[in-house]
N, C-alpha and C positions, 0 to 999 in steps of 0.2 A: 380700469377697473382696479379697485384697492387691493392689496395683498392677501388680506384676509378673504377675499372673497375669491381670488384665483386659487387660493389653498384649498377652498371648499369645493370648488368645481374641479381640480384635480385629485381631491378626495374621493369624489363620486364618479370619477373615470376610474381611478384606482379599483374602486369597489365593486366596478362594474366589468374591469377587465378580469380580476381574479375570480369573480363569479361564475364567469361564463369561458373560464379557462381551467381544464383539469389534466393533472398529470394520467397518464394512463398508465395504468397499474395492472400486475398479473392479478386475476380475479382469484386463484387458486394458487398462491405463493408458496414454494417450497417451505416447508416448517422443520424445526426439531422439538423432541418432547421430553419433557422433565417429568418424573414420578417420585413422588415423596411419600411417606408414613408420618412425617411430622418428628422423628427423633433427633435431638437435639445435643449437640457439644456448646457448653457453656468453658469460654476459658477466661481466666484472668485471675485476680487475687480472691482467695477462697469466699471471703466475707461478701464482696459484692457480687459474687458468682452465683453463691448459694442465693442470697436474696433475689437474685434474677431467676433463677431458676424455679424459686415457690411461687412465683407469677405464670408459669409454664406447664400447670397440672393440664390444661385440656390440651396438650401437645401429645406426641408418642413418649417414647422412653427419652431420658433425659440423662446426662452424665457431665460432669464438673473434672477438667482438667486444671489445676489449681496451679500455674506458673507464676505466681508474684505472691511476695509476702502480704498480711490483712492491710487494710487501709487504717484501721482505728483499732485502740485497745480500750476505746472505753466500755464499761461494763454493760450499759443498757446496750448498747450495740451490738457486743458480743454474745448478748442472751437475745437478742432478735435472730442473731445468722445463727446460733444453734437450734432454733426453733423452726426455722425454715427450712424447705424442702428436705423433711426429714428422710424420705426414701432413695432421694438422688446422691450415688455413690461419689465423692472425691475421689480423683488420682492426682499423683504428684511426680509422675515421670516429666524427664526434660523432654520438651517437644522436639523432634527432629525436622519436620514438613508437614503440610497440608497440601494436597493435591486434589483437584476436582471442582466440582460445581452442583449445584440444587440437586440432589436426590443421588450423589454421588460421591461425597466427601472422605477421602482415605488420608487418616491422620495417625503418622507412624511417630512413635517416641520409643526412648531408650530404654531396655528390659532386659536382666540379666545378661550383662555385657554385650547386649546385640540389640536387635531392635522388634518393636511388635507392633500390629494393626490396634490402636486402642479401642476401635468400634469391636474388634470380636471379643476384646475382655470384657469390654465395661456394658454392652447391651447385647451381644451375642447376634452380633448382625455383620455383614461385610463391609460396610460405611454406614457414616451418618450424612442424615438429611439435609440438616442446616448447622450452620455455627454461628453462636452468638460471642464476639470476641470484646473482652472488656480491658483488654491489655492495654498497657500505657504507650506500648507501639504496635500496628498491626500485624498478626502474626503471617500474613501472606503481604507483600510489600510490590504490590502492585498500583498503578492509578487507577486501572477501572477494575474492581474486585470481581470474583466470580459472582453469577447469582447463585442467591442462597446463604452466601457469607455477609454477614452485619458486624461490620467495625464500629462501635460505639464509644469506645475508649473509656472516660468515665465522667462523660455529658450526660446528663440527667434526661434532657430532653431528646439526644439522640437514641438512648436506652428506652424512655417510652414510646418514643416513633416505633422501634424495632420490635417491641414488646406488643403492639398493636398489630404489626403487619404478619409476624410469624405464625399465628393459627390460621391465617389462609392460605398458609401455602403447603395446605395437605391435599392429596390428591394428582392430577395431571394437568400440566401445563403444557402450551405449546408456543413456539418464539418462531421467528422468520429465519432462514438461511438467509442472513445480508446479502452477502457476497457469494461470488461462483469464480472459478479460476478453468482457464482453458491452457491446458499443461502445454499446447502444441506451439504456442507463441511465446512461454515463458523463457525469459534470460537467465535463467537462476545456475542451471548445471545442463550441458550436452558432452556426449562421448568421455563423460568421467571429468570434467573440466567444470570449475566452478567458476561464474560470473556475478550476476547481478543479487545484490541482497537487499535493496533499498527498502522493501518492505518487511525484511525482519527486523530492520532498525526503528520502525516507526508505531509499531503494535502497544498501546498504553495498556491492553487487557493479554500480554503473552498468549496470545491465542494462534499467531504463525511460528510454524518451525519448519525445517528441512528435515523430511525423512525420507531414506532412502534415495538421496539426492534431488526430490521433488519438494515443492512449495506446498505445506498442509495446511488446511486453517480449521481449527476447532471450533465448530458450530456453537457447540454448549458454553464456550469462554467468551465467542465473540459478542461486542457489543453495538455492532455496527457504528464503529467510530470512522472509517470510511479513510482510515490513514494509508492501508495498504493499495487500496485503489487509486487513492492520491499518487502516494510514492511508485506505484508500478509505470514504467515507462511505454511497455508493449499493449497495455490493456489485455494484459493475461488474466488479471485478479480486475473483475469489473462488481460492480455494485448491482444489486439485482431489485431491490426496494427503495426508488426506481432504477431502473436501467439505463444505462449513459444516454442511450438514444433516446429515451423516452423524457428524461430529463433535459437534453438539449430542446426538443421539441417544444415542451412546456416552456423553455426560455425566448426561444424563437417567436413563438406566439404572444407571451406577454409583452416583449418587447415593442414587437411590430403592431399589436392590437393599440396599447398604450401611445404609442406615437401617432397613430392615426386618429384617435379619440382626442387627445390632448394638443396634438403641436407642439410637443416637448419630449425631449429625449428623457427617459427615466433615469431614475438610480437604482441598481438591484442591490439590496439587501439580504445577504446570505445570515440566516442564524439558526440554533439549534430548536428540537421541541420542547427543550426543557425549559432552564430558565431564561434563556434568550424570546422561547415563543410569549413568556410571563411580562418580557419588557417592551415587547412590541404592542403597542396600541394604537387606538385608531387618532391618537394626536400625533403621529408620526408625520413628517411633512409629504404632502401631497403627491410629491414627481418619486418618492421611495417606494418600489416594489418588495415587500417583504417574501423572502423565499424560505419556508421552513425545510429543514431535514434533520435526519437524525441526530448528525454531529456536523459543524461547520464544515470541517475537512472531507467531507462526503462531496464537496464541490471542490473541484480542482482547477489547475490552470486552463485545460481546455475551455471548462464551464465560464471561467472569467473573461478569457479572450474573446470566445465566440458571442458573450453575450454583447460584450463592447461593439464586435464587427456588425450584428444586427444590428445597431442603433443605440443602446445603452451609455449614456454619458460616464458613467461612473460605478465603480464595485465596491459595496461596502462588507466587511463579514465582521460578523459580532464576535468578540470575546468575554467571556464572563467569566466570575472567579471560579465558574467549576469547570471551565474547558483544562483538560488535563495537558500539562505542562507538556509531555510528548508532543503533544498535538499543536499547542503554544509553537514550539520550538518550530516543527516542520512549516507552519502556516509562515513564519516568518522569514523563514529558508525562501519558500515558493515566490512569496511576496515581493521579497529583494528582488530575485531572480527576474518577474515578470515586469515589475517597474524598471529595472535596468534594461530590459527589452526596449519597453516602452521608451525610454529616455534615447535607447541607441537610434531608435527610427522617428525621435525628434515628434514624439507625443508626450502629451503631459503626463504625469504619474495617476493615473485612472483607478488605481487600486491601492484601498487602505484598510487597515485593522483597525476599528474601532472597538471600544470598551462600552461597558454598561452605564458609566458615567456620561457618555455622550447620549443616553437616551432618558436622563433624569434631568430637571430644571435647572441643577446646577452646570450639567454641560450642554444644553440647549445652544447656547451663544457658539460652544465649538464646532456643534457639527452643523448649524448655520452657517458659519463662516467656511465649511469644508461645502456644503452645497452652493453656495453664493461662488465661491471659487470655480468650481465644475461649471456652473452655468455659462461662464463666459470663455471656456473652452471652445476648440473649433468643433462644429457640429462634423459627427461622422454620418456620412451617406451609408446606408444600411447594404450589406452585403445581400447577398442571394444562394449564397451555398448552404447546403444540407449537411449538418453533419453525419460524418462517416465512423471511421477508425479514430481511436483516439489523437495518434499521431498525426494523420491525416487533417483532421480535426482544430488542431492546433496550429499545424502551419498556414492550412486555408486562412486563419481568422489574423495570423502575424502578417500575414503576406497582402490582405485586404487594408489592415490598419496603417503598414508601411506604405500603403499606396496611398492612404487618405494624410499621409505626412510629406516626409523631404524623401521617399522610394529610393533610402541608402541600400547600397550593395557591399556593406561591410560586415565584419564578423564579430560578434561580442564573444569574447573569450571569457570564462570561468571555470575555476575546478569543480570537478564532482558533480558536474550538472549531465543528464542522459542524452545528449545531443553532441554531435561533433564529425569529424575527421579521422580516417586510417591512412598511415602513412606504410609503406612498405621498402626496406632496402633491397632493390633489384638486383645489388652486386651477387647478394647470398641467398635470394629467394630461387627455390628450385620447381615452384607452382603446383606443391605436392597437394594444393586443395584441402590440406586440414582447416583449414579458416571456413571456407565455404561450407564443410560440413558442419561446423558447429554454428555458424550466424542464424540466428534464431527468426532474425526480420528481414533475411534475403536483400541485406545491407551489400554484402559479397556474393559474385555470383562467378561463377565459371565462363570459360568463353566456349563451351560447347565443343566444336569439332576442333577448335585451334586452342593451343594452349596460351590460356589468357587469366586474368582475375581484373573483374570489374567491381565497381565501389558505386554505390548511390549514398549520398549522405544524409539525404531525407530520412531514409530508414536506420540509420546507424543510432543505437541506443546507449554506445560506450559502455557494454558490458563486461566487456576484455576477454569474452571467451575464444575470440581469435589470437589474441596476444598470448593467451594461455596455451592455446593448440599448436601453435608455430613450432614445430623442431628445428626452425632454424633461426629462432628468436630474432625474426628481421620486419616484426610489426609493431608499430608505435600508436598511441591514441593521443588526439588534440581533441580536449572536450571546448565546443563553441557553438555558440548560434550563429548560423549564416544566412544573412537578410537579403543574399543574392538569389533569388527562387531559381533562376535559370540554373546556376551552378550548383545551387542544392539539389535539386532534381533530375541533372545530368547524370548520364552512366560514365563514369571516369574509367577509364582504362590504367592500373595501378603499376603492371605488370603483363608483359606477353614475349615470348618466343617464336621461333620456327620450330615446328616438332623434330624429333629426331626419329629418321627413317630406317627402319630395318635395313641392316647392309645385306640382307639376302634376297626377300623380296621385296624391299621398299615402303612398306605399310608403316604409317606414323605409329609409333608405341607412348612415346616417353617427351620429355623436353631435353634440349641439349645439356641444360645444366645438371637435370638431373642423372642422365647417363654421364657425366662427368663426372658428377659426386659418387657414383657408384664405383667408376674406375679407381678412384683417390681411394676410397675407402675399402671396398669389397674386392677390388681386383688383384691383391696381392694374396687373397685367400687360396688356400689349396684345393678347393673346389672350383676356382676358375683361373689359377695361376699358369696352369697349361694352355688355357685357351681364354683369354679375355675377349675374344672378339663376340663369344657367347652373351656377353654384357652388351654388344651393341645389337642383338636380334630380338625380336616381336619372341612371345610367349611361344607360339605355333612353331617357329623354326629354330627356337634354341633347342624343344625338345626334339625335333627332326634331328638336330645334328647330332645330339647325344644320343640319338639309338641309333645313328648310322655310324658314329665312333664305336660302340659296342658291338655292333656286328663286322666291324673291320677287325676288332680284337675280341674274341669270346672270352679270352680267361677275365678281362675286367667285368664281366657277369658275376665271377666270384669275388670280387674286391669289394 
C-alpha cells in the first residue's frame, strides 16, 4: 500500500474515532453574567478618540479621556475632528488606574489634588460598561485583557473591528465559570503559614489573588487559560469545562479506539480553539488526533503522560503567535521537566512544542520528520489504569512508562518542582506535630498512639508549609522525582521516640525530647522552680498536685 493510500485510511479512522467519541460535559455548566447599557469610555489622543466616538452613536452614553496629544495638525483633519461627536465631553485628567470588566469598569483619575471616579463625573453612573483604548500603549497592562476592554492602539483594522463589535455588547451575557477551587486540599496557606503560590505566578489575566489567606479566582476576569489548573500540584484548582476526569476519559477512549482500528499508535495534538483550530485542517497527517481546548495550557503533565501510557506514541502542543507569553513560559518549563523524566527512565523525548509554521506548507517537512522519528520509537504497551486524582494519575503513568523502558529506580533532582522528599533533623525535633497539622496532602502523618512522624513521598508537593510551621527549624525539603515506585509509596518513619510517662500515674503524655525541652526552657520560671516535677506530670496529675499543695498551705490561696 502506498504512503498516500495509508494516509487516506488513517484519516478515515481518525474521522470515525473523533465522530464516535465525545467529551462528557456538564449539561448545565455554572456561569457568570455580565450586564451592560453600552456606556463607553474612549481613551487616547483627543482627535482619534473623537472620530471614534462619532461612530458610536448607537451606544449608550459616551465620554472621552484625552490622555495623549493629538496626532495631526492638518487643518482638514482638525476641522473634521471639531465636527465629530459634538455632544461627547472630553476630560483631560491624568489616569490613575482602570479596574473591572464588561459592565463594571472603574476608572480613577486625578482630581483636585486627589482622585475621582471618572464615570460619576462624566456620565453620572457608578461605572463604564465598555472601554475603547486608542493609546499608544494599553492602559491595562495584561496579556489577556478583561472582557469589554478593546485595545486597538492606532491600528485602523483593529479599530474597525472593535467599532463593529461594540454595538453588540448591550444587554446581558453569560460566560462559563471555567475553573473551580477545592480549598480543603489547597496548599497555599495553613494555620497562618504561607506555602504554595504556583497558581499566582502564571495567570495572564490577573484573575487569581490571595484573599484572607485563601486563593480566589475572579470568574469575570478569567479567560479559561487553564494555567492555574496546570500549575496547581494538588488538583485544588481544576478545570470545569471539561472536568479533569472527563478529559482523561476522552483521551483514553480516543487513543484506545484509534489503536484498535488503525493498528497504529496515534500522535495527540493539543491546540486552542482560536487560531489553533483555524490551522488544524483535514490535511493533517492521519495518525495525528487533534484535541481542541480553550487554551493549550488546559492540558497538563497528567494529560500528556497518561495519553502516552494509554498508547499514544507522541504528544504535540501547538503554540501560535497569539499564545500569551506567560503560557509559553509555563509550557516550556513543564515540557522540559516532562522530557527530563522520560530521559531519566530511558524513554524517547515524546513531548514536543510545535509552532504554527509546522502546519504550513513551508514547515510540513519538519513536522513530517518529527512524525517519522516517533514512528521508529519503541511501541508502548497500553496501560489499564483509570485516571483518579491529578497526583495519582501522573505517577501511575510515569510508573507504567518506566516499566516499558529501563525500569530505573533513580531520582531526578531539579529545583522548584512540586515533587520531592522531606528530611528532619531528629536531634532537635520534639515531635510537636506542627508539620502534620499544616500538611494539606497527608504526606506527613503522626504515629497515632506512639510519638512518631511518618512521611509518604508520593503525596508531597513541596509546598513548604511544614518547613515554615516547624518551631524548631528542623525540616528541610529536597525537590526530586523519585522513579522508585516502592520507595516513593512507602510510609517512611522520619522520627520516633518512646513516650514520656507521667511520674505519678504512668500515663504517656508527651515525648522525651519535649519534656526535656520544657525543663530546659521553663524549668527555671517562678511558676515551676519550686517543683519541676510538675513538668513531668500529665495534666490531670499536675492539677491534682497543685490542689493538694494549696490544701496543705491555705495561705497560698491568697497569693
